[in-house]
All heavy atoms as TSV, in Angstrom:
chain	resi	resn	atom	element	x	y	z
A	1	LEU	N	N	-11.195	-2.418	15.558
A	1	LEU	CA	C	-10.574	-2.960	14.488
A	1	LEU	C	C	-11.568	-3.503	13.494
A	1	LEU	O	O	-12.432	-4.358	13.792
A	1	LEU	CB	C	-9.566	-4.095	14.901
A	1	LEU	CG	C	-8.785	-4.748	13.909
A	1	LEU	CD1	C	-7.687	-3.889	13.222
A	1	LEU	CD2	C	-8.017	-6.016	14.515
A	2	ASP	N	N	-11.395	-2.997	12.324
A	2	ASP	CA	C	-12.354	-3.555	11.160
A	2	ASP	C	C	-11.608	-4.531	10.293
A	2	ASP	O	O	-10.497	-4.247	9.895
A	2	ASP	CB	C	-12.794	-2.359	10.354
A	2	ASP	CG	C	-13.723	-1.447	11.195
A	2	ASP	OD1	O	-14.404	-1.854	11.963
A	2	ASP	OD2	O	-13.752	-0.196	10.782
A	3	VAL	N	N	-12.265	-5.552	9.906
A	3	VAL	CA	C	-11.799	-6.558	8.932
A	3	VAL	C	C	-12.327	-6.250	7.672
A	3	VAL	O	O	-13.560	-6.218	7.549
A	3	VAL	CB	C	-12.108	-8.027	9.488
A	3	VAL	CG1	C	-11.554	-8.960	8.377
A	3	VAL	CG2	C	-11.529	-8.269	10.741
A	4	VAL	N	N	-11.349	-6.047	6.650
A	4	VAL	CA	C	-11.987	-5.703	5.352
A	4	VAL	C	C	-11.619	-6.806	4.382
A	4	VAL	O	O	-10.411	-7.264	4.289
A	4	VAL	CB	C	-11.252	-4.412	4.859
A	4	VAL	CG1	C	-11.695	-3.926	3.409
A	4	VAL	CG2	C	-11.605	-3.090	5.805
A	5	PRO	N	N	-12.653	-7.301	3.602
A	5	PRO	CA	C	-12.279	-8.449	2.707
A	5	PRO	C	C	-11.445	-7.877	1.553
A	5	PRO	O	O	-11.587	-6.807	1.013
A	5	PRO	CB	C	-13.675	-8.889	2.262
A	5	PRO	CG	C	-14.704	-8.025	2.913
A	5	PRO	CD	C	-13.997	-7.011	3.625
A	6	PHE	N	N	-10.433	-8.788	1.211
A	6	PHE	CA	C	-9.576	-8.548	0.140
A	6	PHE	C	C	-10.305	-9.016	-1.185
A	6	PHE	O	O	-10.155	-10.126	-1.621
A	6	PHE	CB	C	-8.253	-9.209	0.229
A	6	PHE	CG	C	-7.110	-8.720	-0.747
A	6	PHE	CD1	C	-6.678	-7.486	-0.713
A	6	PHE	CD2	C	-6.731	-9.666	-1.685
A	6	PHE	CE1	C	-5.795	-7.061	-1.652
A	6	PHE	CE2	C	-5.838	-9.256	-2.593
A	6	PHE	CZ	C	-5.249	-7.890	-2.537
A	7	ASP	N	N	-11.111	-8.053	-1.660
A	7	ASP	CA	C	-12.011	-8.431	-2.795
A	7	ASP	C	C	-11.304	-8.203	-4.106
A	7	ASP	O	O	-10.136	-7.723	-4.187
A	7	ASP	CB	C	-13.355	-7.700	-2.750
A	7	ASP	CG	C	-13.102	-6.200	-2.744
A	7	ASP	OD1	O	-12.021	-5.657	-3.031
A	7	ASP	OD2	O	-14.073	-5.552	-2.435
A	8	GLU	N	N	-12.003	-8.305	-5.183
A	8	GLU	CA	C	-11.442	-8.203	-6.597
A	8	GLU	C	C	-10.893	-6.776	-6.850
A	8	GLU	O	O	-9.984	-6.519	-7.414
A	8	GLU	CB	C	-12.445	-8.537	-7.581
A	8	GLU	CG	C	-11.945	-8.614	-8.997
A	8	GLU	CD	C	-13.024	-9.056	-10.026
A	8	GLU	OE1	O	-13.928	-9.677	-9.673
A	8	GLU	OE2	O	-12.834	-8.766	-11.193
A	9	ALA	N	N	-11.694	-5.835	-6.303
A	9	ALA	CA	C	-11.264	-4.410	-6.531
A	9	ALA	C	C	-9.938	-4.090	-5.837
A	9	ALA	O	O	-9.066	-3.352	-6.364
A	9	ALA	CB	C	-12.411	-3.405	-5.992
A	10	LEU	N	N	-9.880	-4.585	-4.662
A	10	LEU	CA	C	-8.569	-4.262	-3.884
A	10	LEU	C	C	-7.425	-5.044	-4.453
A	10	LEU	O	O	-6.304	-4.489	-4.637
A	10	LEU	CB	C	-8.672	-4.711	-2.433
A	10	LEU	CG	C	-9.361	-3.723	-1.555
A	10	LEU	CD1	C	-9.533	-4.262	-0.152
A	10	LEU	CD2	C	-8.654	-2.283	-1.456
A	11	ALA	N	N	-7.706	-6.253	-5.075
A	11	ALA	CA	C	-6.636	-7.028	-5.666
A	11	ALA	C	C	-6.149	-6.350	-6.961
A	11	ALA	O	O	-4.899	-6.293	-7.233
A	11	ALA	CB	C	-7.191	-8.500	-5.992
A	12	TYR	N	N	-7.127	-5.845	-7.708
A	12	TYR	CA	C	-6.703	-5.109	-8.928
A	12	TYR	C	C	-5.954	-3.913	-8.589
A	12	TYR	O	O	-4.852	-3.678	-9.208
A	12	TYR	CB	C	-8.033	-4.706	-9.647
A	12	TYR	CG	C	-7.804	-4.098	-11.047
A	12	TYR	CD1	C	-7.337	-4.753	-12.124
A	12	TYR	CD2	C	-7.899	-2.662	-11.053
A	12	TYR	CE1	C	-7.128	-4.240	-13.287
A	12	TYR	CE2	C	-7.579	-2.126	-12.348
A	12	TYR	CZ	C	-7.298	-2.866	-13.547
A	12	TYR	OH	O	-7.061	-2.196	-14.736
A	13	ARG	N	N	-6.338	-3.210	-7.622
A	13	ARG	CA	C	-5.658	-1.925	-7.190
A	13	ARG	C	C	-4.326	-2.339	-6.675
A	13	ARG	O	O	-3.205	-1.547	-7.033
A	13	ARG	CB	C	-6.462	-1.155	-6.035
A	13	ARG	CG	C	-5.927	0.229	-5.840
A	13	ARG	CD	C	-6.718	0.801	-4.722
A	13	ARG	NE	N	-8.141	1.107	-5.107
A	13	ARG	CZ	C	-8.525	2.418	-5.131
A	13	ARG	NH1	N	-7.787	3.343	-4.849
A	13	ARG	NH2	N	-9.783	2.566	-5.483
A	14	ALA	N	N	-4.121	-3.418	-5.938
A	14	ALA	CA	C	-2.691	-3.776	-5.436
A	14	ALA	C	C	-1.844	-4.222	-6.650
A	14	ALA	O	O	-0.755	-3.983	-6.696
A	14	ALA	CB	C	-2.969	-4.978	-4.495
A	15	GLY	N	N	-2.524	-4.860	-7.601
A	15	GLY	CA	C	-1.732	-5.291	-8.771
A	15	GLY	C	C	-1.166	-4.111	-9.640
A	15	GLY	O	O	-0.118	-4.104	-10.058
A	16	LEU	N	N	-2.068	-2.989	-9.615
A	16	LEU	CA	C	-1.594	-1.815	-10.293
A	16	LEU	C	C	-0.331	-1.161	-9.687
A	16	LEU	O	O	0.366	-0.330	-10.202
A	16	LEU	CB	C	-2.664	-0.742	-10.482
A	16	LEU	CG	C	-3.861	-1.155	-11.379
A	16	LEU	CD1	C	-4.976	-0.113	-11.334
A	16	LEU	CD2	C	-3.352	-1.283	-12.805
A	17	LEU	N	N	-0.066	-1.415	-8.420
A	17	LEU	CA	C	1.027	-0.864	-7.704
A	17	LEU	C	C	2.411	-1.644	-7.930
A	17	LEU	O	O	3.411	-1.190	-7.530
A	17	LEU	CB	C	0.658	-0.975	-6.104
A	17	LEU	CG	C	-0.311	0.096	-5.606
A	17	LEU	CD1	C	-0.721	-0.199	-4.197
A	17	LEU	CD2	C	0.153	1.492	-5.774
A	18	ARG	N	N	2.221	-2.876	-8.481
A	18	ARG	CA	C	3.450	-3.639	-8.694
A	18	ARG	C	C	4.510	-2.965	-9.402
A	18	ARG	O	O	5.642	-2.904	-8.964
A	18	ARG	CB	C	3.061	-4.855	-9.424
A	18	ARG	CG	C	4.217	-5.875	-9.418
A	18	ARG	CD	C	3.799	-7.270	-9.866
A	18	ARG	NE	N	4.937	-8.169	-9.702
A	18	ARG	CZ	C	5.625	-8.729	-10.732
A	18	ARG	NH1	N	5.216	-8.444	-12.001
A	18	ARG	NH2	N	6.606	-9.505	-10.614
A	19	PRO	N	N	4.334	-2.285	-10.519
A	19	PRO	CA	C	5.396	-1.615	-11.201
A	19	PRO	C	C	6.179	-0.500	-10.431
A	19	PRO	O	O	7.327	-0.383	-10.460
A	19	PRO	CB	C	4.735	-0.947	-12.459
A	19	PRO	CG	C	3.522	-1.752	-12.707
A	19	PRO	CD	C	3.038	-2.137	-11.318
A	20	ALA	N	N	5.364	0.207	-9.730
A	20	ALA	CA	C	5.894	1.363	-8.853
A	20	ALA	C	C	6.505	0.889	-7.523
A	20	ALA	O	O	7.480	1.426	-7.086
A	20	ALA	CB	C	4.737	2.299	-8.464
A	21	SER	N	N	6.261	-0.393	-7.092
A	21	SER	CA	C	6.751	-0.906	-5.756
A	21	SER	C	C	7.871	-1.942	-6.184
A	21	SER	O	O	8.480	-2.364	-5.135
A	21	SER	CB	C	5.633	-1.466	-5.038
A	21	SER	OG	O	5.033	-2.624	-5.633
A	22	ARG	N	N	7.913	-2.460	-7.275
A	22	ARG	CA	C	8.867	-3.554	-7.487
A	22	ARG	C	C	10.309	-3.327	-7.118
A	22	ARG	O	O	10.969	-4.057	-6.483
A	22	ARG	CB	C	8.678	-3.938	-8.900
A	22	ARG	CG	C	9.479	-5.236	-9.271
A	22	ARG	CD	C	9.176	-5.556	-10.811
A	22	ARG	NE	N	9.668	-7.015	-11.072
A	22	ARG	CZ	C	9.556	-7.566	-12.128
A	22	ARG	NH1	N	9.040	-6.917	-13.078
A	22	ARG	NH2	N	9.932	-8.818	-12.279
A	23	ALA	N	N	10.824	-2.167	-7.544
A	23	ALA	CA	C	12.230	-1.765	-7.207
A	23	ALA	C	C	12.401	-1.521	-5.781
A	23	ALA	O	O	13.593	-1.707	-5.228
A	23	ALA	CB	C	12.492	-0.509	-8.073
A	24	LEU	N	N	11.360	-1.302	-5.092
A	24	LEU	CA	C	11.414	-1.082	-3.583
A	24	LEU	C	C	11.405	-2.411	-2.812
A	24	LEU	O	O	11.584	-2.436	-1.634
A	24	LEU	CB	C	10.355	-0.105	-3.079
A	24	LEU	CG	C	10.384	1.213	-3.673
A	24	LEU	CD1	C	9.111	2.094	-3.226
A	24	LEU	CD2	C	11.693	1.953	-3.369
A	25	GLY	N	N	11.040	-3.464	-3.434
A	25	GLY	CA	C	11.110	-4.746	-2.763
A	25	GLY	C	C	9.792	-4.983	-1.954
A	25	GLY	O	O	9.813	-5.814	-1.179
A	26	LEU	N	N	8.720	-4.231	-2.220
A	26	LEU	CA	C	7.517	-4.428	-1.551
A	26	LEU	C	C	6.906	-5.775	-1.936
A	26	LEU	O	O	6.847	-6.139	-3.093
A	26	LEU	CB	C	6.548	-3.259	-1.798
A	26	LEU	CG	C	6.719	-2.054	-0.948
A	26	LEU	CD1	C	8.115	-1.381	-1.169
A	26	LEU	CD2	C	5.604	-0.971	-1.134
A	27	SER	N	N	6.254	-6.401	-0.884
A	27	SER	CA	C	5.593	-7.763	-1.082
A	27	SER	C	C	4.183	-7.543	-1.585
A	27	SER	O	O	3.671	-6.439	-1.487
A	27	SER	CB	C	5.682	-8.490	0.241
A	27	SER	OG	O	4.777	-7.952	1.127
A	28	PRO	N	N	3.583	-8.587	-1.934
A	28	PRO	CA	C	2.148	-8.597	-2.198
A	28	PRO	C	C	1.259	-8.084	-1.022
A	28	PRO	O	O	0.376	-7.408	-1.190
A	28	PRO	CB	C	1.767	-9.975	-2.638
A	28	PRO	CG	C	3.054	-10.519	-3.278
A	28	PRO	CD	C	4.151	-9.925	-2.367
A	29	ALA	N	N	1.669	-8.556	0.180
A	29	ALA	CA	C	1.064	-8.058	1.313
A	29	ALA	C	C	1.167	-6.618	1.609
A	29	ALA	O	O	0.193	-5.813	1.888
A	29	ALA	CB	C	1.508	-8.810	2.599
A	30	ASP	N	N	2.418	-6.029	1.350
A	30	ASP	CA	C	2.686	-4.564	1.365
A	30	ASP	C	C	1.674	-3.896	0.429
A	30	ASP	O	O	1.022	-2.840	0.773
A	30	ASP	CB	C	4.053	-4.208	1.001
A	30	ASP	CG	C	5.062	-4.687	2.138
A	30	ASP	OD1	O	4.700	-4.961	3.227
A	30	ASP	OD2	O	6.253	-4.871	1.684
A	31	ARG	N	N	1.690	-4.337	-0.775
A	31	ARG	CA	C	0.680	-3.752	-1.854
A	31	ARG	C	C	-0.785	-3.812	-1.444
A	31	ARG	O	O	-1.545	-2.855	-1.655
A	31	ARG	CB	C	1.021	-4.309	-3.186
A	31	ARG	CG	C	2.453	-3.938	-3.729
A	31	ARG	CD	C	2.498	-4.367	-5.174
A	31	ARG	NE	N	2.393	-5.779	-5.544
A	31	ARG	CZ	C	3.498	-6.595	-5.449
A	31	ARG	NH1	N	4.669	-6.221	-5.096
A	31	ARG	NH2	N	3.275	-7.944	-5.665
A	32	ALA	N	N	-1.112	-4.850	-0.789
A	32	ALA	CA	C	-2.406	-5.098	-0.388
A	32	ALA	C	C	-2.815	-3.944	0.731
A	32	ALA	O	O	-3.905	-3.396	0.599
A	32	ALA	CB	C	-2.769	-6.438	0.307
A	33	GLY	N	N	-1.914	-3.708	1.616
A	33	GLY	CA	C	-2.066	-2.659	2.666
A	33	GLY	C	C	-2.139	-1.335	1.982
A	33	GLY	O	O	-3.009	-0.396	2.348
A	34	LEU	N	N	-1.309	-0.972	1.053
A	34	LEU	CA	C	-1.378	0.254	0.385
A	34	LEU	C	C	-2.650	0.482	-0.418
A	34	LEU	O	O	-3.180	1.443	-0.459
A	34	LEU	CB	C	-0.137	0.311	-0.661
A	34	LEU	CG	C	1.223	0.521	0.041
A	34	LEU	CD1	C	2.309	0.227	-0.916
A	34	LEU	CD2	C	1.402	1.978	0.596
A	35	ALA	N	N	-3.111	-0.694	-1.126
A	35	ALA	CA	C	-4.279	-0.585	-1.849
A	35	ALA	C	C	-5.496	-0.263	-1.005
A	35	ALA	O	O	-6.379	0.541	-1.295
A	35	ALA	CB	C	-4.545	-1.857	-2.604
A	36	LEU	N	N	-5.491	-0.845	0.182
A	36	LEU	CA	C	-6.594	-0.634	1.131
A	36	LEU	C	C	-6.518	0.911	1.619
A	36	LEU	O	O	-7.585	1.535	1.666
A	36	LEU	CB	C	-6.567	-1.493	2.302
A	36	LEU	CG	C	-7.592	-1.251	3.493
A	36	LEU	CD1	C	-8.997	-1.552	2.794
A	36	LEU	CD2	C	-7.356	-2.240	4.622
A	37	ALA	N	N	-5.311	1.375	1.997
A	37	ALA	CA	C	-5.230	2.789	2.339
A	37	ALA	C	C	-5.767	3.729	1.227
A	37	ALA	O	O	-6.410	4.681	1.588
A	37	ALA	CB	C	-3.814	3.094	2.718
A	38	MET	N	N	-5.366	3.358	-0.030
A	38	MET	CA	C	-5.823	4.161	-1.145
A	38	MET	C	C	-7.376	4.150	-1.216
A	38	MET	O	O	-7.977	5.155	-1.485
A	38	MET	CB	C	-5.183	3.825	-2.419
A	38	MET	CG	C	-3.729	4.046	-2.509
A	38	MET	SD	S	-2.874	3.257	-3.864
A	38	MET	CE	C	-3.771	3.647	-5.221
A	39	ALA	N	N	-7.908	2.999	-1.104
A	39	ALA	CA	C	-9.380	2.860	-1.194
A	39	ALA	C	C	-10.087	3.477	-0.167
A	39	ALA	O	O	-11.225	4.159	-0.336
A	39	ALA	CB	C	-9.769	1.272	-1.195
A	40	LEU	N	N	-9.590	3.557	1.095
A	40	LEU	CA	C	-10.164	4.306	2.222
A	40	LEU	C	C	-9.838	5.640	2.356
A	40	LEU	O	O	-10.245	6.384	3.281
A	40	LEU	CB	C	-9.815	3.463	3.528
A	40	LEU	CG	C	-10.355	2.065	3.625
A	40	LEU	CD1	C	-9.925	1.429	4.961
A	40	LEU	CD2	C	-11.909	2.020	3.533
A	41	ASP	N	N	-8.897	6.204	1.480
A	41	ASP	CA	C	-8.348	7.481	1.578
A	41	ASP	C	C	-7.805	7.888	2.911
A	41	ASP	O	O	-8.044	8.781	3.541
A	41	ASP	CB	C	-9.395	8.555	1.118
A	41	ASP	CG	C	-8.772	9.893	0.811
A	41	ASP	OD1	O	-7.659	9.936	0.378
A	41	ASP	OD2	O	-9.462	10.971	0.970
A	42	ARG	N	N	-6.899	6.856	3.379
A	42	ARG	CA	C	-6.280	6.988	4.663
A	42	ARG	C	C	-4.643	6.984	4.427
A	42	ARG	O	O	-4.217	6.261	3.546
A	42	ARG	CB	C	-6.662	5.918	5.591
A	42	ARG	CG	C	-8.055	5.779	5.887
A	42	ARG	CD	C	-8.481	6.846	6.886
A	42	ARG	NE	N	-9.930	6.926	7.004
A	42	ARG	CZ	C	-10.511	6.427	8.097
A	42	ARG	NH1	N	-9.876	5.998	9.101
A	42	ARG	NH2	N	-11.845	6.595	8.125
A	43	PRO	N	N	-3.942	7.497	5.344
A	43	PRO	CA	C	-2.573	7.296	5.292
A	43	PRO	C	C	-2.057	5.915	5.692
A	43	PRO	O	O	-2.815	5.186	6.363
A	43	PRO	CB	C	-1.964	8.361	6.312
A	43	PRO	CG	C	-3.071	8.623	7.225
A	43	PRO	CD	C	-4.361	8.324	6.494
A	44	VAL	N	N	-0.957	5.549	5.139
A	44	VAL	CA	C	-0.280	4.276	5.553
A	44	VAL	C	C	0.774	4.523	6.703
A	44	VAL	O	O	1.500	5.447	6.466
A	44	VAL	CB	C	0.432	3.567	4.248
A	44	VAL	CG1	C	1.208	2.357	4.697
A	44	VAL	CG2	C	-0.617	3.311	3.267
A	45	LEU	N	N	0.667	3.751	7.674
A	45	LEU	CA	C	1.599	3.859	8.760
A	45	LEU	C	C	2.577	2.670	8.602
A	45	LEU	O	O	2.122	1.528	8.446
A	45	LEU	CB	C	1.019	3.798	10.018
A	45	LEU	CG	C	0.018	4.847	10.416
A	45	LEU	CD1	C	-0.619	4.711	11.845
A	45	LEU	CD2	C	0.565	6.292	10.233
A	46	THR	N	N	3.913	2.905	8.554
A	46	THR	CA	C	4.908	1.927	8.378
A	46	THR	C	C	6.256	2.276	9.108
A	46	THR	O	O	6.399	3.353	9.569
A	46	THR	CB	C	5.203	1.661	6.958
A	46	THR	OG1	O	6.120	0.539	6.849
A	46	THR	CG2	C	5.790	2.896	6.297
A	47	THR	N	N	7.016	1.265	9.319
A	47	THR	CA	C	8.357	1.475	9.921
A	47	THR	C	C	9.426	1.504	8.710
A	47	THR	O	O	10.555	1.739	9.081
A	47	THR	CB	C	8.734	0.574	10.970
A	47	THR	OG1	O	8.697	-0.817	10.470
A	47	THR	CG2	C	7.760	0.770	12.209
A	48	ASP	N	N	8.978	1.022	7.624
A	48	ASP	CA	C	9.884	0.956	6.433
A	48	ASP	C	C	10.104	2.291	5.786
A	48	ASP	O	O	9.228	2.676	5.026
A	48	ASP	CB	C	9.380	-0.087	5.473
A	48	ASP	CG	C	9.423	-1.512	5.940
A	48	ASP	OD1	O	10.376	-1.771	6.750
A	48	ASP	OD2	O	8.620	-2.348	5.510
A	49	GLN	N	N	11.240	2.897	5.953
A	49	GLN	CA	C	11.505	4.252	5.321
A	49	GLN	C	C	11.506	4.192	3.818
A	49	GLN	O	O	11.115	5.052	3.188
A	49	GLN	CB	C	12.866	4.842	5.817
A	49	GLN	CG	C	12.912	5.100	7.226
A	49	GLN	CD	C	14.081	5.784	7.652
A	49	GLN	OE1	O	15.069	5.806	6.867
A	49	GLN	NE2	N	14.149	6.295	8.964
A	50	GLN	N	N	11.743	2.997	3.236
A	50	GLN	CA	C	11.801	2.987	1.737
A	50	GLN	C	C	10.470	3.179	1.157
A	50	GLN	O	O	10.281	3.565	-0.113
A	50	GLN	CB	C	12.255	1.581	1.307
A	50	GLN	CG	C	11.272	0.394	1.620
A	50	GLN	CD	C	11.964	-0.912	1.346
A	50	GLN	OE1	O	13.219	-1.058	1.110
A	50	GLN	NE2	N	11.187	-1.972	1.287
A	51	TRP	N	N	9.346	3.017	1.858
A	51	TRP	CA	C	7.988	3.292	1.393
A	51	TRP	C	C	7.873	4.717	0.929
A	51	TRP	O	O	6.940	4.997	0.120
A	51	TRP	CB	C	6.974	2.785	2.401
A	51	TRP	CG	C	6.712	1.372	2.542
A	51	TRP	CD1	C	7.655	0.447	2.340
A	51	TRP	CD2	C	5.577	0.753	2.892
A	51	TRP	NE1	N	7.049	-0.751	2.638
A	51	TRP	CE2	C	5.870	-0.601	2.891
A	51	TRP	CE3	C	4.270	1.198	3.202
A	51	TRP	CZ2	C	4.782	-1.592	3.258
A	51	TRP	CZ3	C	3.321	0.267	3.535
A	51	TRP	CH2	C	3.524	-1.085	3.561
A	52	GLN	N	N	8.514	5.645	1.658
A	52	GLN	CA	C	8.400	7.025	1.222
A	52	GLN	C	C	8.808	7.302	-0.106
A	52	GLN	O	O	8.345	8.291	-0.765
A	52	GLN	CB	C	9.181	7.880	2.231
A	52	GLN	CG	C	8.690	7.932	3.578
A	52	GLN	CD	C	9.480	8.832	4.463
A	52	GLN	OE1	O	10.701	8.787	4.445
A	52	GLN	NE2	N	8.806	9.583	5.267
A	53	ALA	N	N	9.672	6.514	-0.836
A	53	ALA	CA	C	10.017	6.651	-2.174
A	53	ALA	C	C	8.939	6.267	-3.198
A	53	ALA	O	O	9.127	6.328	-4.352
A	53	ALA	CB	C	11.388	5.936	-2.461
A	54	LEU	N	N	7.875	5.572	-2.715
A	54	LEU	CA	C	6.797	5.041	-3.566
A	54	LEU	C	C	6.084	6.204	-4.379
A	54	LEU	O	O	5.589	7.051	-3.717
A	54	LEU	CB	C	5.873	4.203	-2.707
A	54	LEU	CG	C	4.750	3.486	-3.462
A	54	LEU	CD1	C	5.373	2.446	-4.398
A	54	LEU	CD2	C	3.669	2.914	-2.482
A	55	ALA	N	N	6.041	5.924	-5.632
A	55	ALA	CA	C	5.303	7.007	-6.430
A	55	ALA	C	C	3.835	6.481	-6.654
A	55	ALA	O	O	3.576	5.892	-7.628
A	55	ALA	CB	C	5.943	7.090	-7.710
A	56	ALA	N	N	3.032	6.747	-5.572
A	56	ALA	CA	C	1.621	6.330	-5.622
A	56	ALA	C	C	0.823	7.387	-4.953
A	56	ALA	O	O	1.311	8.171	-4.022
A	56	ALA	CB	C	1.460	5.020	-4.967
A	57	PRO	N	N	-0.477	7.418	-5.240
A	57	PRO	CA	C	-1.429	8.482	-4.662
A	57	PRO	C	C	-1.835	8.106	-3.220
A	57	PRO	O	O	-3.016	7.773	-2.923
A	57	PRO	CB	C	-2.587	8.519	-5.671
A	57	PRO	CG	C	-2.679	7.121	-6.152
A	57	PRO	CD	C	-1.214	6.654	-6.253
A	58	VAL	N	N	-0.821	7.949	-2.254
A	58	VAL	CA	C	-1.205	7.576	-0.953
A	58	VAL	C	C	-0.145	8.287	-0.003
A	58	VAL	O	O	0.967	8.449	-0.395
A	58	VAL	CB	C	-1.168	6.108	-0.742
A	58	VAL	CG1	C	0.265	5.472	-1.027
A	58	VAL	CG2	C	-1.650	5.600	0.668
A	59	VAL	N	N	-0.714	8.730	1.065
A	59	VAL	CA	C	0.274	9.371	2.091
A	59	VAL	C	C	0.932	8.267	2.914
A	59	VAL	O	O	0.297	7.379	3.395
A	59	VAL	CB	C	-0.547	10.266	3.073
A	59	VAL	CG1	C	0.356	10.914	4.090
A	59	VAL	CG2	C	-1.110	11.395	2.246
A	60	VAL	N	N	2.272	8.212	2.983
A	60	VAL	CA	C	3.014	7.296	3.752
A	60	VAL	C	C	3.625	8.041	4.962
A	60	VAL	O	O	4.396	8.980	4.763
A	60	VAL	CB	C	4.121	6.614	2.908
A	60	VAL	CG1	C	5.050	5.647	3.701
A	60	VAL	CG2	C	3.517	5.885	1.704
A	61	GLU	N	N	3.310	7.582	6.119
A	61	GLU	CA	C	3.849	8.086	7.454
A	61	GLU	C	C	4.824	7.061	8.001
A	61	GLU	O	O	4.299	5.938	8.363
A	61	GLU	CB	C	2.833	8.494	8.296
A	61	GLU	CG	C	1.866	9.617	7.785
A	61	GLU	CD	C	0.789	10.074	8.876
A	61	GLU	OE1	O	1.012	9.667	10.062
A	61	GLU	OE2	O	-0.126	10.647	8.424
A	62	VAL	N	N	6.084	7.367	8.113
A	62	VAL	CA	C	6.992	6.474	8.769
A	62	VAL	C	C	6.985	6.728	10.233
A	62	VAL	O	O	7.262	7.915	10.659
A	62	VAL	CB	C	8.401	6.591	8.068
A	62	VAL	CG1	C	9.411	5.682	8.836
A	62	VAL	CG2	C	8.401	6.324	6.636
A	63	ILE	N	N	6.738	5.671	11.016
A	63	ILE	CA	C	6.821	5.832	12.517
A	63	ILE	C	C	7.887	4.983	13.023
A	63	ILE	O	O	8.504	4.118	12.460
A	63	ILE	CB	C	5.492	5.458	13.079
A	63	ILE	CG1	C	5.130	4.085	12.720
A	63	ILE	CG2	C	4.374	6.422	12.577
A	63	ILE	CD1	C	3.908	3.424	13.369
A	64	ARG	N	N	8.331	5.418	14.228
A	64	ARG	CA	C	9.349	4.640	14.973
A	64	ARG	C	C	8.864	3.685	15.943
A	64	ARG	O	O	7.869	3.877	16.479
A	64	ARG	CB	C	10.329	5.611	15.593
A	64	ARG	CG	C	11.128	6.469	14.737
A	64	ARG	CD	C	11.983	7.499	15.359
A	64	ARG	NE	N	12.385	7.116	16.719
A	64	ARG	CZ	C	13.593	7.389	17.118
A	64	ARG	NH1	N	14.455	7.966	16.420
A	64	ARG	NH2	N	14.020	6.991	18.277
């Protein structure tokens, strides 16, 4: 498990996700996770099906 600091670049990227995620009810923590996935070019794993409707350049995989 790697711990990644939530630095200014990630905070900015997360902030840019606010308009696209606002209607879906995503929290600041959700956007932080999405921003990290985008920065690392990795998919996001979630159990929230609503994340699939997100219009962002990140792969969202819904798991059970």
